[in-house]
C-alpha positions as semicolon CSV with decimal commas, in nm:
position;residue;x (nm);y (nm);z (nm)
1;M;-4,037;0,827;1,778
2;S;-3,933;1,168;1,747
3;Q;-3,860;1,303;1,394
4;I;-3,575;1,693;1,414
5;N;-3,605;1,839;1,089
6;T;-3,325;2,171;1,101
7;N;-3,080;2,304;0,874
8;A;-2,784;2,278;1,122
9;I;-2,647;2,191;1,441
10;L;-2,370;2,408;1,562
11;D;-2,135;2,407;1,926
12;A;-2,221;2,584;2,245
13;S;-2,066;2,824;2,068
14;G;-2,213;2,880;1,725
15;G;-1,923;2,722;1,575
16;T;-1,855;2,383;1,395
17;T;-2,091;2,152;1,382
18;T;-2,155;1,930;1,723
19;T;-2,109;1,609;1,877
20;V;-2,294;1,336;1,835
21;N;-2,251;1,059;2,045
22;G;-1,838;1,116;2,016
23;F;-1,852;1,161;1,651
24;T;-1,773;1,543;1,483
25;P;-1,999;1,469;1,136
26;T;-1,794;1,768;0,844
27;V;-1,775;1,699;0,517
28;S;-1,471;1,613;0,502
29;N;-1,481;1,296;0,746
30;M;-1,745;1,079;0,598
31;A;-1,713;0,810;0,388
32;G;-1,409;0,798;0,173
33;R;-1,220;1,031;0,429
34;N;-0,923;0,783;0,455
35;R;-0,630;0,840;0,202
36;I;-0,504;0,575;0,345
37;I;-0,510;0,219;0,078
38;N;-0,547;-0,133;0,297
39;G;-0,520;0,044;0,640
40;D;-0,599;-0,229;0,801
41;M;-0,395;-0,506;0,630
42;R;-0,639;-0,717;0,492
43;I;-0,530;-0,713;0,105
44;D;-0,147;-0,954;0,070
45;Q;-0,240;-1,050;-0,314
46;R;0,096;-1,155;-0,351
47;N;0,235;-1,383;-0,005
48;A;-0,126;-1,423;0,134
49;G;0,019;-1,390;0,488
50;A;0,352;-1,555;0,454
51;S;0,676;-1,427;0,621
52;L;0,867;-1,243;0,388
53;N;1,243;-1,128;0,429
54;P;1,202;-0,819;0,279
55;S;1,501;-0,663;0,038
56;P;1,515;-0,273;0,025
57;L;1,209;-0,134;-0,243
58;D;0,992;-0,475;-0,192
59;Y;0,573;-0,432;-0,201
60;T;0,475;-0,645;0,119
61;L;0,149;-0,644;0,187
62;D;-0,052;-0,457;-0,017
63;R;0,052;-0,069;-0,071
64;W;0,315;-0,076;0,160
65;R;0,644;-0,114;0,071
66;F;1,010;-0,181;0,278
67;L;1,286;0,109;0,245
68;G;1,613;0,100;0,368
69;T;1,920;0,004;0,362
70;Q;1,984;-0,334;0,530
71;S;1,833;-0,692;0,473
72;S;1,791;-0,941;0,645
73;K;1,762;-0,788;0,977
74;H;1,405;-0,838;0,976
75;T;1,037;-1,020;0,859
76;V;0,719;-0,871;0,752
77;Q;0,400;-1,053;0,728
78;R;0,037;-1,025;0,818
79;S;-0,114;-1,105;1,118
80;T;-0,383;-1,230;1,277
81;D;-0,302;-1,091;1,631
82;A;-0,582;-0,744;1,603
83;P;-0,723;-0,519;1,775
84;V;-1,124;-0,555;1,880
85;G;-1,302;-0,422;1,577
86;F;-0,996;-0,492;1,339
87;K;-0,908;-0,876;1,144
88;Y;-0,550;-0,873;1,015
89;S;-0,237;-0,597;1,142
90;M;0,138;-0,607;0,994
91;L;0,386;-0,780;1,173
92;L;0,732;-0,634;1,199
93;S;0,954;-0,885;1,372
94;S;1,331;-0,855;1,421
95;S;1,600;-1,120;1,298
96;S;1,878;-1,012;1,508
97;A;2,076;-0,725;1,729
98;Y;2,165;-0,477;1,463
99;T;2,303;-0,232;1,556
100;V;2,178;0,096;1,285
101;L;2,530;0,260;1,179
102;S;2,450;0,648;1,101
103;T;2,391;0,596;0,675
104;D;2,150;0,340;0,792
105;Y;1,694;0,347;0,779
106;F;1,500;0,077;0,804
107;L;1,081;0,226;0,723
108;Y;0,740;0,109;0,583
109;Q;0,565;0,323;0,351
110;Q;0,285;0,406;0,178
111;F;0,297;0,625;-0,083
112;I;-0,069;0,839;-0,199
113;E;-0,163;0,916;-0,523
114;G;-0,182;1,318;-0,600
115;L;-0,496;1,261;-0,734
116;N;-0,585;1,171;-0,395
117;C;-0,452;1,428;-0,192
118;Y;-0,440;1,677;-0,440
119;D;-0,774;1,921;-0,204
120;L;-0,545;1,932;0,099
121;A;-0,348;2,207;-0,101
122;W;-0,032;2,111;0,042
123;G;0,289;2,401;-0,009
124;T;0,016;2,631;-0,040
125;T;-0,045;2,937;0,180
126;S;-0,368;2,740;0,206
127;A;-0,286;2,389;0,335
128;K;-0,541;2,198;0,558
129;P;-0,416;1,981;0,870
130;V;-0,474;1,642;0,897
131;T;-0,429;1,372;1,112
132;L;-0,273;1,030;1,101
133;S;-0,428;0,743;1,384
134;F;-0,346;0,369;1,384
135;W;-0,385;0,087;1,607
136;T;0,036;-0,021;1,707
137;K;0,113;-0,279;1,991
138;S;0,478;-0,431;2,023
139;S;0,670;-0,585;2,268
140;L;0,925;-0,306;2,352
141;A;0,825;0,008;2,571
142;G;0,903;0,286;2,434
143;T;0,948;0,623;2,237
144;F;0,896;0,459;1,774
145;G;0,875;0,732;1,503
146;G;0,783;0,783;1,160
147;V;0,814;1,062;0,898
148;V;0,542;1,247;0,624
149;S;0,715;1,341;0,308
150;N;0,691;1,440;-0,066
151;A;0,778;1,320;-0,318
152;S;1,116;1,456;-0,308
153;R;1,211;1,426;0,026
154;D;1,300;1,812;0,056
155;Q;0,953;1,819;0,283
156;C;0,920;1,613;0,593
157;F;0,771;1,602;0,899
158;A;0,867;1,317;1,204
159;F;0,622;1,236;1,463
160;T;0,662;1,022;1,778
161;Y;0,483;0,844;1,904
162;Q;0,450;0,650;2,231
163;I;0,418;0,277;2,325
164;D;0,282;0,274;2,696
165;Q;0,289;-0,118;2,786
166;A;0,430;-0,390;2,561
167;N;0,248;-0,651;2,406
168;T;-0,068;-0,363;2,468
169;W;-0,311;-0,288;2,158
170;E;-0,280;0,106;2,203
171;K;-0,406;0,368;1,912
172;K;-0,256;0,687;1,888
173;T;-0,277;1,018;1,741
174;I;-0,117;1,194;1,547
175;S;-0,146;1,657;1,430
176;I;0,004;1,713;1,165
177;V;-0,063;2,118;1,024
178;G;-0,072;2,118;0,619
179;P;0,334;2,264;0,533
180;T;0,285;2,522;0,267
181;S;0,651;2,548;0,092
182;G;0,764;2,257;-0,162
183;V;0,659;2,059;-0,430
184;W;0,310;1,835;-0,328
185;L;0,237;1,616;-0,664
186;T;-0,178;1,667;-0,799
187;D;-0,160;1,382;-1,097
188;T;-0,106;1,043;-1,072
189;G;0,207;1,041;-0,924
190;R;0,373;1,008;-0,556
191;G;0,146;1,301;-0,375
192;I;0,287;1,216;0,013
193;A;0,471;0,952;0,126
194;V;0,343;0,816;0,521
195;E;0,553;0,601;0,667
196;F;0,642;0,453;1,038
197;S;1,027;0,354;1,111
198;I;1,161;0,066;1,252
199;G;1,547;0,229;1,320
200;A;1,723;0,531;1,178
201;G;2,044;0,664;1,157
202;S;2,187;0,991;1,231
203;N;2,192;1,075;0,929
204;Y;1,844;1,048;0,869
205;I;1,671;1,247;1,171
206;G;1,603;1,590;1,275
207;T;1,390;1,760;1,479
208;N;1,031;1,624;1,552
209;N;0,674;1,777;1,514
210;S;0,744;2,028;1,210
211;W;0,830;2,050;0,905
212;S;1,176;2,017;0,753
213;S;1,369;2,120;0,447
214;S;1,597;1,773;0,536
215;D;1,525;1,451;0,438
216;L;1,432;1,240;0,751
217;R;1,394;0,850;0,754
218;G;1,345;0,810;1,135
219;A;1,254;1,091;1,441
220;T;1,524;1,145;1,746
221;G;1,463;1,015;2,033
222;E;1,269;0,667;1,849
223;T;1,347;0,364;1,977
224;S;1,581;0,078;1,721
225;L;1,280;-0,198;1,681
226;V;1,567;-0,431;1,441
227;A;1,841;-0,253;1,711
228;T;1,605;-0,626;1,939
229;S;1,629;-0,979;1,834
230;G;1,291;-1,086;1,828
231;A;1,127;-0,798;1,880
232;T;0,808;-0,692;1,729
233;L;0,589;-0,427;1,601
234;R;0,208;-0,476;1,443
235;I;0,041;-0,219;1,308
236;T;-0,307;-0,176;1,184
237;G;-0,620;0,080;1,166
238;V;-0,396;0,353;0,934
239;Q;-0,577;0,581;0,868
240;L;-0,512;0,932;0,732
241;E;-0,831;1,233;0,700
242;V;-0,860;1,645;0,662
243;G;-0,886;1,837;0,942
244;S;-0,707;1,803;1,340
245;V;-0,942;1,547;1,487
246;A;-0,884;1,191;1,434
247;T;-1,200;0,984;1,366
248;P;-1,375;0,622;1,336
249;F;-1,162;0,445;1,127
250;E;-1,336;0,437;0,785
251;H;-1,420;-0,008;0,722
252;R;-1,412;0,010;0,351
253;Q;-1,656;-0,353;0,209
254;Y;-1,362;-0,552;0,105
255;G;-1,485;-0,561;-0,253
256;Q;-1,364;-0,232;-0,223
257;E;-1,042;-0,203;-0,040
258;L;-0,951;-0,494;-0,262
259;A;-1,073;-0,233;-0,601
260;L;-0,871;0,032;-0,474
261;C;-0,513;-0,169;-0,430
262;Q;-0,536;-0,322;-0,736
263;R;-0,498;-0,021;-0,952
264;Y;-0,146;-0,047;-0,814
265;Y;-0,090;-0,480;-0,839
266;N;-0,237;-0,733;-1,000
267;K;-0,193;-1,065;-0,927
268;F;-0,356;-1,266;-1,241
269;D;-0,414;-1,656;-1,203
270;V;-0,431;-1,780;-1,579
271;G;-0,550;-2,165;-1,510
272;Y;-0,885;-2,013;-1,702
273;L;-0,759;-1,855;-1,997
274;V;-0,807;-1,941;-2,347
275;L;-0,666;-1,854;-2,690
276;T;-0,692;-1,859;-2,996
277;A;-0,400;-1,996;-3,268
278;Y;-0,389;-1,772;-3,594
279;N;-0,151;-1,733;-3,866
280;S;-0,125;-2,122;-4,001
281;G;-0,066;-2,203;-3,610
282;T;0,300;-2,060;-3,533
283;K;0,060;-1,753;-3,331
284;L;-0,150;-1,782;-3,094
285;H;-0,292;-1,513;-2,836
286;G;-0,560;-1,397;-2,628
287;N;-0,654;-1,057;-2,405
288;I;-0,640;-1,009;-2,051
289;Y;-0,811;-0,738;-1,852
290;F;-0,739;-0,642;-1,577
291;P;-1,029;-0,593;-1,295
292;V;-0,982;-0,187;-1,272
293;E;-0,769;0,074;-1,487
294;M;-0,406;0,058;-1,361
295;R;-0,263;0,358;-1,239
296;A;0,013;0,341;-1,506
297;S;0,082;0,144;-1,791
298;P;0,226;-0,165;-1,568
299;S;0,541;-0,401;-1,588
300;S;0,413;-0,745;-1,645
301;Q;0,576;-1,072;-1,586
302;I;0,534;-1,458;-1,553
303;I;0,594;-1,580;-1,264
304;G;0,634;-1,978;-1,216
305;T;0,597;-2,191;-1,624
306;I;0,327;-2,190;-1,808
307;D;0,406;-2,378;-2,161
308;R;0,138;-2,598;-2,207
309;V;-0,186;-2,526;-2,363
310;A;-0,449;-2,801;-2,446
311;L;-0,692;-2,888;-2,718
312;S;-1,055;-3,079;-2,655
313;G;-0,848;-3,398;-2,662
314;V;-0,521;-3,318;-2,655
315;S;-0,325;-3,222;-2,389
316;N;0,045;-3,067;-2,301
317;I;0,117;-2,935;-2,623
318;N;0,488;-2,790;-2,572
319;T;0,442;-2,370;-2,710
320;T;0,584;-2,064;-2,548
321;L;0,383;-1,763;-2,385
322;V;0,484;-1,431;-2,343
323;L;0,344;-1,124;-2,235
324;N;0,304;-0,815;-2,460
325;S;0,306;-0,542;-2,237
326;T;0,317;-0,315;-2,491
327;Y;0,005;-0,419;-2,690
328;G;-0,285;-0,121;-2,716
329;S;-0,125;0,168;-2,639
330;N;-0,412;0,322;-2,578
331;N;-0,545;0,122;-2,374
332;S;-0,330;-0,056;-2,148
333;F;-0,411;0,076;-1,862
334;R;-0,678;-0,068;-1,882
335;E;-0,540;-0,477;-2,021
336;V;-0,252;-0,710;-2,178
337;R;-0,162;-0,894;-2,440
338;L;-0,037;-1,296;-2,420
339;N;0,145;-1,422;-2,683
340;R;0,321;-1,753;-2,758
341;S;0,656;-1,725;-2,868
342;S;0,778;-2,054;-2,954
343;G;0,739;-2,421;-2,971
344;T;0,478;-2,666;-3,125
345;V;0,256;-2,526;-3,470
346;L;-0,086;-2,569;-3,413
347;T;-0,427;-2,516;-3,553
348;D;-0,578;-2,224;-3,714
349;G;-0,845;-2,064;-3,609
350;Y;-0,906;-2,325;-3,318
351;A;-0,960;-2,206;-2,952
352;Y;-0,716;-2,322;-2,645
353;A;-0,663;-2,312;-2,292
354;V;-0,356;-2,260;-2,158
355;L;-0,227;-2,538;-1,867
356;P;0,048;-2,331;-1,643
357;T;0,256;-2,475;-1,331
358;S;0,016;-2,516;-1,008
359;S;0,215;-2,169;-0,840
360;A;0,240;-2,010;-1,189
361;Y;0,040;-1,656;-1,253
362;L;0,098;-1,333;-1,432
363;E;0,204;-1,008;-1,262
364;F;0,043;-0,649;-1,349
365;N;0,256;-0,402;-1,130
366;S;0,175;0,056;-1,103
367;E;0,248;0,075;-0,819
368;L;0,416;0,428;-0,721
């Protein structure tokens, strides 16, 4: 086999790197180029593929939040209907024929943390262009829309995409010029919001394909999915990358994708926790360590019933457990403490195993 060693390969004009097998490699589009997390909809810690009738501000599939003015107009779930090269998609299904009011909006959004997009230099004269690409399939043909915005929603870019044939997977590409105005956070806050609309009223639509200082939630001329009972929209392979060319979707390893999601949300099974009794058995505690450092000190809650612990040979000791989310101020991004608050006095110095109900778990949330 022959080998060529060279310092650079230029295109015919002597400019940018040439295309290799239809792909133009650059510094920006190699590994780590996709700013979207869970763009292929693999991770669904909260619902494990079950259908959800979301309320406004509910997180559904990992990193994807429903933002809207009405509940009970649609359902969402992870679907196994996906294009070649993908396993899952996000399925949105209209529950009724709802007429969208001027003040209504229905959209699915993902916030990109400022630490993951500061290099775009948005809000400056050096702002870089980006390309949004994704696969979609709908029971309705027509024009659909979405929005890219900043945290304060005073910089919004409404875009449209055309579904040419119903019930057919199609890949879409949106080119977005970098905004030179507005405040774009570059810390652990909301850097960029990427949103897909399924219905928006006249108060929240404006000029398409250009930056606006208005708060936009949809695009002019878009199809309202919630207006047709039983209508469906599937989305997967969502990628936002720097540059004006869409590259192939970045398929990260499952463990990598899960860890990226766990920075913002952890669902923790407590079936194997061991806690220690102390202070004459009136207290019981143990630490829970997160698999990755979370974005911020998370809100914590116990879902289900955790009111039993066991010592070897003894079971069903009634005691109530609570989460102490304020523990470890400097370490609270990495751990939390589970305490006993009341119930049977235990033996000081002994270790006890937690016996939760089958559906009980701990939830830690530091979503943007």
